[in-house]
C-alpha positions in Angstrom: -63.6 -127.1 23.0 -67.0 -124.9 23.1 -65.3 -122.3 25.5 -61.9 -122.3 22.7 -64.8 -121.6 19.9 -66.2 -118.9 21.5 -62.9 -117.1 22.2 -62.0 -117.5 18.7 -65.2 -116.2 17.7 -64.6 -113.1 19.8 -61.5 -112.8 18.6 -62.3 -112.9 14.8 -65.5 -110.4 15.2 -63.4 -108.3 17.3 -60.3 -107.7 15.2 -62.6 -107.5 12.2 -64.5 -105.1 14.1 -61.3 -102.8 14.8 -60.2 -102.8 11.3 -63.7 -102.1 9.7 -63.9 -98.9 12.1 -60.2 -97.6 10.6 -61.5 -98.7 6.9 -65.1 -96.7 7.4 -63.3 -93.7 8.8 -60.8 -93.6 6.4 -63.5 -93.8 3.5 -65.9 -91.4 5.0 -63.0 -88.7 5.5 -62.0 -89.3 2.0 -65.6 -88.8 0.7 -65.7 -85.3 2.8 -62.0 -84.2 1.5 -63.3 -84.5 -2.0 -66.7 -83.1 -1.6 -64.8 -79.9 0.4 -62.5 -79.5 -2.4 -65.4 -79.4 -4.9 -67.0 -76.8 -3.2 -64.2 -75.0 -1.9 -65.0 -71.4 -3.4 -68.2 -71.8 -1.7 -67.0 -73.1 1.6 -64.0 -70.7 2.2 -66.2 -67.7 1.3 -66.5 -66.5 4.5 -66.3 -68.1 8.1 -70.3 -68.9 8.4 -69.9 -70.7 5.3 -67.1 -72.7 6.8 -69.0 -73.7 9.6 -72.1 -74.6 7.7 -69.8 -76.6 5.5 -68.6 -78.8 8.5 -72.7 -79.5 9.3 -73.1 -79.9 5.4 -70.7 -82.7 5.6 -71.8 -84.2 8.7 -75.3 -84.9 7.4 -73.4 -86.4 4.6 -71.9 -89.3 6.8 -75.0 -92.1 6.7 -74.8 -92.1 3.1 -71.0 -92.2 2.3 -70.7 -94.8 5.2 -73.5 -97.1 4.1 -72.3 -96.6 0.3 -68.5 -98.2 1.6 -69.3 -100.4 4.3 -69.5 -103.4 1.9 -66.2 -102.9 0.7 -64.5 -101.6 4.1 -66.1 -104.9 5.6 -64.5 -107.1 2.7 -61.2 -105.4 3.0 -61.2 -105.8 7.3 -62.2 -109.8 6.6 -59.2 -109.8 4.5 -56.7 -108.2 6.3 -57.7 -110.1 9.5 -57.2 -113.3 7.7 -53.7 -112.1 6.5 -52.8 -111.2 10.1 -53.9 -114.7 11.5 -51.9 -116.3 8.3 -48.7 -114.3 9.5 -49.4 -115.5 13.0 -49.9 -118.9 11.8 -53.5 -118.7 13.7 -55.0 -120.6 10.5 -52.6 -123.2 10.6 -53.3 -124.0 14.2 -57.5 -123.4 13.4 -57.1 -126.1 10.4 -54.7 -128.3 12.5 -57.3 -128.4 15.7 -60.1 -129.8 12.8 -62.3 -126.8 13.1 -64.2 -126.7 9.7 -64.5 -123.8 7.4 -67.9 -123.2 8.5 -67.6 -123.1 12.0 -65.0 -120.5 11.7 -66.4 -118.2 9.4 -70.1 -118.6 11.5 -69.4 -115.4 13.4 -68.7 -113.3 10.4 -72.2 -114.5 8.9 -73.9 -113.5 12.2 -71.8 -110.1 12.1 -72.8 -109.6 8.4 -76.3 -110.3 9.3 -76.3 -107.5 11.7 -74.6 -105.1 9.4 -77.4 -106.1 6.6 -80.4 -105.1 9.1 -77.9 -101.7 10.2 -77.4 -100.9 6.8 -81.3 -101.2 6.0 -82.0 -99.2 9.1 -79.7 -96.2 8.1 -81.0 -96.2 4.3 -84.7 -96.0 5.3 -84.7 -93.8 8.5 -81.3 -92.1 8.9 -80.1 -91.3 5.6 -82.8 -89.5 4.0 -83.8 -87.2 6.7 -79.9 -86.2 6.9 -80.2 -85.5 3.2 -83.0 -83.3 3.2 -80.8 -81.6 6.1 -78.1 -81.6 4.1 -79.6 -80.3 0.9 -81.0 -77.0 2.8 -77.4 -76.4 4.2 -76.0 -76.5 0.9 -79.0 -74.5 -1.5 -80.3 -72.0 1.0 -77.7 -71.4 3.9 -74.3 -71.6 1.8 -75.5 -70.8 -1.8 -78.1 -68.2 -0.7 -80.6 -69.8 -3.1 -83.8 -68.2 -2.8 -86.3 -71.2 -2.5 -88.7 -70.3 -5.1 -88.8 -74.4 -6.1 -90.3 -76.5 -3.7 -91.8 -79.8 -3.5 -95.2 -80.7 -2.1 -97.2 -83.4 -1.8 -95.1 -85.0 -4.2 -95.1 -82.4 -6.7 -92.8 -79.7 -8.0 -93.9 -76.1 -7.5 -91.9 -73.3 -9.3 -92.9 -69.6 -8.7 -91.4 -66.6 -10.2 -93.0 -63.3 -9.9 -96.5 -63.8 -11.6 -96.1 -67.2 -13.1 -96.7 -70.3 -11.0 -95.9 -73.9 -12.7 -96.5 -77.3 -11.1 -94.8 -80.4 -12.4 -96.6 -83.9 -11.6 -93.2 -85.8 -11.9 -89.6 -85.2 -12.9 -87.7 -88.1 -14.3 -84.2 -87.6 -12.8 -82.8 -90.4 -15.1 -84.2 -88.9 -18.4 -84.7 -85.1 -17.9 -88.0 -85.7 -18.6 -91.3 -84.1 -17.0 -95.0 -85.2 -17.0 -98.0 -83.5 -15.9 -97.0 -79.9 -16.4 -99.0 -77.0 -15.4 -98.2 -72.9 -15.9 -100.3 -70.6 -14.6 -100.1 -66.9 -15.1 -101.8 -64.2 -13.0 -102.5 -60.6 -13.3 -101.6 -58.2 -11.0 -105.0 -58.5 -9.1 -103.9 -62.6 -8.7 -106.6 -63.4 -11.4 -105.7 -66.1 -14.0 -104.8 -64.8 -17.0 -104.0 -67.8 -18.9 -103.0 -71.3 -18.1 -101.1 -74.1 -20.1 -101.0 -77.8 -19.6 -99.1 -80.0 -21.0 -98.9 -84.0 -21.1 -94.7 -84.1 -21.1 -91.9 -81.6 -21.0 -88.4 -82.5 -22.7 -85.3 -81.1 -22.1 -83.5 -80.4 -25.6 -80.9 -77.8 -27.1 -80.5 -76.3 -23.3 -84.3 -75.4 -23.2 -87.8 -76.9 -22.1 -90.2 -77.9 -24.9 -93.9 -78.9 -23.7 -95.3 -81.7 -26.0 -99.0 -81.7 -26.7 -99.8 -78.5 -24.9 -103.1 -76.6 -24.4 -103.3 -72.9 -23.6 -106.6 -71.4 -22.4 -106.9 -67.5 -22.4 -109.2 -65.8 -19.5 -111.0 -62.8 -19.3 -113.7 -61.4 -16.9 -116.2 -63.9 -18.4 -113.9 -67.0 -18.3 -112.3 -68.8 -21.1 -111.8 -66.2 -24.1 -109.7 -68.6 -26.1 -108.1 -71.9 -26.4 -105.4 -73.1 -28.5 -103.6 -76.3 -28.8 -99.7 -76.8 -29.4 -97.8 -80.2 -30.8 -94.6 -78.4 -29.2 -94.5 -75.3 -26.9 -90.9 -73.9 -25.9 -90.0 -71.3 -23.4 -92.1 -71.3 -20.5 -90.2 -73.2 -17.9 -86.3 -71.6 -17.7 -84.7 -73.5 -15.0 -82.3 -76.4 -15.9 -82.5 -80.2 -14.9 -80.4 -80.0 -12.3 -82.4 -77.4 -10.3 -85.1 -79.7 -10.2 -82.6 -82.5 -9.3 -81.2 -80.6 -6.2 -84.9 -80.0 -5.0 -86.5 -83.6 -5.5 -84.4 -86.5 -4.4 -83.1 -89.3 -6.9 -84.5 -92.9 -6.1 -81.2 -93.8 -4.7 -81.6 -91.3 -2.3 -85.4 -92.3 -1.2 -86.4 -94.6 2.1 -88.1 -97.9 1.1 -91.3 -96.7 1.8 -90.9 -93.4 0.4 -90.1 -95.0 -3.2 -92.8 -97.4 -3.0 -95.9 -94.6 -2.4 -93.9 -92.7 -5.1 -94.2 -95.4 -7.5 -97.8 -96.3 -6.3 -98.8 -92.9 -7.1 -97.2 -93.1 -10.3 -99.2 -96.3 -11.4 -102.4 -94.8 -10.6 -101.7 -91.8 -12.7 -100.7 -94.2 -15.1 -96.8 -93.8 -15.7 -94.7 -96.5 -16.6 -92.6 -97.4 -13.3 -90.5 -100.1 -14.4 -87.5 -98.3 -14.0 -88.4 -97.2 -10.3 -89.1 -101.0 -9.6 -85.6 -101.7 -10.3 -84.6 -98.9 -7.8 -87.0 -100.5 -5.4 -85.7 -104.1 -5.5 -82.2 -102.6 -5.2 -83.0 -101.3 -1.7 -83.9 -104.8 -0.6 -80.6 -106.2 -2.5 -78.2 -104.0 -1.6 -78.1 -104.6 2.4 -77.3 -108.5 1.4 -73.9 -107.7 0.0 -72.4 -107.7 3.5 -73.4 -111.1 3.7 -72.1 -111.9 0.3 -68.9 -109.8 1.4 -67.9 -113.0 3.6 -68.1 -115.8 1.4 -65.8 -113.9 -1.0 -63.5 -113.0 1.8 -63.3 -116.2 3.2 -63.1 -117.8 -0.6 -60.2 -115.6 -1.7 -58.4 -114.8 2.1 -58.1 -118.9 3.2 -57.3 -120.1 -0.3 -53.9 -118.3 -0.3 -52.5 -119.1 2.8 -48.8 -117.6 1.8 -50.3 -114.2 1.3 -48.8 -112.3 4.1 -48.6 -108.9 2.8 -51.3 -106.6 4.2 -51.7 -104.0 1.1 -52.2 -107.5 -1.1 -55.3 -107.9 0.8 -56.4 -104.3 0.7 -55.5 -104.9 -3.0 -57.7 -108.0 -3.5 -60.5 -106.0 -1.6 -60.6 -103.2 -3.8 -60.6 -105.6 -7.1 -63.2 -107.4 -5.4 -65.2 -104.8 -4.7 -65.0 -102.6 -8.0 -65.9 -105.9 -10.1 -69.0 -106.1 -7.9 -69.9 -102.4 -8.7 -69.1 -102.4 -12.1 -71.0 -105.7 -12.9 -74.3 -104.2 -10.5 -74.4 -101.1 -12.1 -74.4 -102.9 -15.2 -77.2 -105.1 -14.5 -79.1 -102.0 -12.9 -78.4 -100.0 -16.3 -79.7 -103.0 -18.2 -82.7 -102.9 -16.0 -83.1 -99.2 -16.2 -83.3 -100.1 -20.3 -85.8 -102.8 -19.9 -83.5 -105.1 -21.2 -83.3 -107.4 -17.8 -86.5 -107.4 -15.8 -86.5 -105.4 -12.5 -86.1 -108.2 -10.1 -83.5 -109.6 -12.3 -81.5 -106.9 -12.5 -81.2 -105.9 -8.8 -80.5 -109.3 -7.6 -78.1 -110.8 -10.4 -75.0 -109.5 -9.3 -75.9 -110.7 -5.7 -76.5 -114.4 -7.3 -73.4 -114.6 -9.3 -70.9 -113.5 -6.3 -72.7 -115.3 -3.9 -72.5 -118.8 -5.9 -69.0 -117.8 -6.6 -68.2 -117.3 -2.8 -70.2 -120.2 -1.9 -68.0 -122.5 -4.6 -64.4 -121.2 -3.9 -65.4 -122.1 0.3 -66.9 -125.5 -0.7 -63.2 -126.1 -2.8 -61.2 -124.9 0.0 -58.3 -127.5 1.3 -58.7 -128.4 4.8 
């Protein structure tokens, strides 16, 4: 009996992994094709850009593979169950007295390994690959001048004799905090300096709030002027900063944690970023939850024999998960839900549904 269980475990894991590999490859290829055609005018403009586009899309693979892994895992398990139903293997397993828990046990082990792999990729591989892909796209393909840079977690802009520093740019609200603009003379001496608490992008221009302008001469500060609002000092649109500064979704857990700590020390509200931080822990557990959902659906309906129906069910369940999860995160960003609750609520709901579904299976 023990030998049969081990053989069944190997068969179940092996079949699921084969289908998972097919689903992951297909999903990554779809992502790559969509992104290629989205920028085809740049990628096809020269032979060099074409080869650089291949490298760019290659470094995007870790992010896209991690993103679609839960859905691919769910579909692969549903297809495996359908194949076993068509071959009457599920009937044989139930007739032999094997319980549902012992049957899905190897898939739970596999989901744990996939969860660790997801966290590893998102923590150490995906952020570095993202940096390289952004450099290839912006500097090598688009030929943008790297006049905007990030150093010590601050954004620096240099245009002619004007240098600007931004302590924080919020990619979600298109606002900046801690803005300093310095204008230099031809002899590289400070002519004037403007400091502002905040900047807002409105009517296609940046407006600095509570700004203080200092004008310098040979003896030091010659004039000091305060403004409630001051437009037109920074010309770059928000997208330029989004391209150079990583979104919290693309940061590693450690990077985001350090970023939040710096914001706290500077007195900024970090509740929106705490949602992303908790989500980085909640996201890998999706693979574990998908096992309960797949078993609850796939083993409940023994008459499902069409693989296309299993794929459709997987897509519907996966889309439902992402919709509810995105809604919960949005409520967390809006500070309606607490950060931890918004990141974990969908996991709790779907895990509870899957567990109840398994416990009520007819054996």
